[in-house]
C-alpha positions, 0 to 999 in steps of 0.5 A: 775752748779752744781759740785760734787766730791766724793774721796772714799777710797783712800788706804794708807800704812794702809789699808789692801788690802783685803777691797773689800766690796763685800759682802754687803747685802747679795743677791746671782744671784738667789735673782736678778733674783727673783727681776724681772727686773734690772731697774738701771741706773748710771752716769759719767764723768770728768778726773783723775789725770794725770801722772807727771812721765815723759816717760823713768823714772828710777823709777824702774830702772834696777829693776831685781827682785820684791822686787825692784818693791815693794819699788818702789811703793806708794801703798801695794804690796804683794807677796805670802808668804806676811801676807794677800796675800790668802785672797786679792787674791780671787775673786767674783767667787770663782770657780777661785782660782788663784796664781798671782806672785805678787799683787799691790794695786796702788794709783796712775799713777806712780804705775800702770806704774811702774807696766806695765814697769816691767811686760813688761821688765821681760815678766810676763803678767799683770791681772788688777783687777778692781772692782773683779767681773768678771764671768771669774775670770780675775781679778787675774791670776796664775803667773802674776803681779795684777794692783789692781785699787781698790784706783782708785774710784774718781768720778767727776760729772759736772751737767751743761755739763752732764759729768762725770769721773770714776776713773778705780776701780769705782763701780757702787754704787759710781758711782750712789751715785754721778750722782744721787745727781745732778739728772742724769744717765748714762746706767749701770748694775744693780749690785752695787758692779760690776765694772764700767770699767769692765762692759763698757770696755766689752760694757755693758749688761746696763738697760737704752740702748734703749733710750741711747744706751749701756755703752760703746755708752756713753763713751765719753772719756778715760784714758789708760796705755799701754803696753810700759808705755805711759797714753794716752788720748783717745776720738773722737779726741784722738789715736782714733784706741785705743778708737774704741776698747776699746768699747767693746774690754775689757782690752786687750789694757791696763789699763784704769784708768778713764772713761768720761762718758754721763749722763741723768735725771733720768726717772722713770721706770712703770714695768710689772711683770708676774709669769708663774712658771714650766708648759708651759714655751717653750709658755711663752718664745716664746710670750715673743719674740713676744712682744719684736720684736718691740718695743719703744726704752723706753722698758726694757724687761727681761725673766727669769728661777729662779732655786727654782720657774720657769719662769717669765717676766718683761717689764719695760718702762721709762718715761711717765706715761701714754705711758707706761700704754698703752704699758704695756695693751699689755703685760696685754693682752698677759699673761691674764691668769697671775695676773700682779704685777705693779710697778715703780721704779727709780735707786738705788746706791746699786742695787743688791749685789751679794754674793761671791760664786762659779758659772759656766757661758755662754752666747749667743745673739739670733738674736730672739726667734724661737722654736729651741731656745726656745725648747733648753732654755725650756729643760734646764729650765727643766734639771737645776731645783733647781740648774740652772738659765736663764737670757734673756733681750732685746737688742734694741733701740739705742743699736741695730741702732748702726753699727756693725763696729761703734765700737768694740762691736758686739752685735748690732741689736735687740736681747737679751742676755742671761746667763745660769749660775748655782752657788754651795756651796758644792765641789761634786755638781760643776761638775753637775753645769758646765755640765749642763751651758757647754751642753745648752750654746753649744746647744745654738750656732746654733741660736747665734754665737755672746754673750756679753763677760761678760756672756761667761767663759775663752775662746778660741781664736776661740770663740773669733773670733767668737763673734766679727765678722767683727770686730776680724781683726781690733781689732788684727790689733791694739792689735799688735799695742799696746799689741804685746806681749800680755801682757795683756792677762787675758781677754777674749783675742784677740791675736795680729795680726801676723807680726804686 
């Protein structure tokens, strides 16, 4: 058995709270789309430290103000006016400029508990920052106490059991660095700077879901701090209601400080990429829709429209080269008028790293590429030429076959997860980007009542209810049981059931 542990940067009191490392190779979202199919995977399992602080401890005692809380913590604590406050409150999506009451760079579970207990006692909402990469900027909230898990980055890999654990602030690149050393991966996103927890708790829009399910489908255990300060272990036979809820229900139920994942052997992806440009986008999109209506589990497919260069499609086939070559001939025949760029790839720990930017987004989950949906997207592509991107990824195979109510994640059945995005660098371009996203996001709704919650802007309760559908009443009951005061509401919020 190979047993690996990487202890990546526990913060000391001398380290700055602003060390988030989100702007290494300066890729933008458009660079990512331009790169074609993301075939990255990732993995993790094990266990982070359990709390040593007994329930009912007077760790923050009768503290009535933030000074007492700050003095009780082991990690750094910043308030408005503290040196470094303005830098630390920034998140990846610079469209959101929020001012938290205070920010706690927690270094252990005792710190997390103290913050949560303070928030509950003083009716101060708690915002959870993992990777800080939320499109909706949920890692920071006006007037909230931020629990920053950026120091929670331990990754433990047990090769023999094919499991791994990551702490709640771990990023995908840190996870991959550890797991690839053991020759293993788990379905994960392709951007190395994205936080593992935020992606997984929303369900996970991942590359390997056809073969293995999405990120939340491979979450086999977790540790969570609830609104009353309890530290709970979650799993198939432990607090099963919360275990069900966090697999797709986001950060609504507490602070997740550890996540345990199944691991799989690394497979090579065999890829075919086609560039269509600006003519016939609707026709190419409908052809793509026909190709992905039924696919082997090994297939990952993406249709993209880049603001500068137009439409493209990429298909990747994981595993056997001969089977891949035979299958990809079907794509080459369908797009015979276009040159196929063939390649192979394996997971890369860094993946695509997106520089901080200002971006508007909206998402949709299409059950197929109907003429109506293709028409909306083709019009969106032309209208947004120069500033609007469209990315449409296949969800199929294992992820599609899991039952709608088996987890909280609502994107079951074969479909296409769509994100519309538009960046701006000049303030005067903000309204144009937001209007394009809002107009065409709304235009897709007749064909898409569901969406990946990490791909939508901060949304009203009625949209969240619609997205979760049949699972929403159960989620609301669990929310009422564990967070009746809605302490954790800096998210795509599930409201506690009334009277729960």
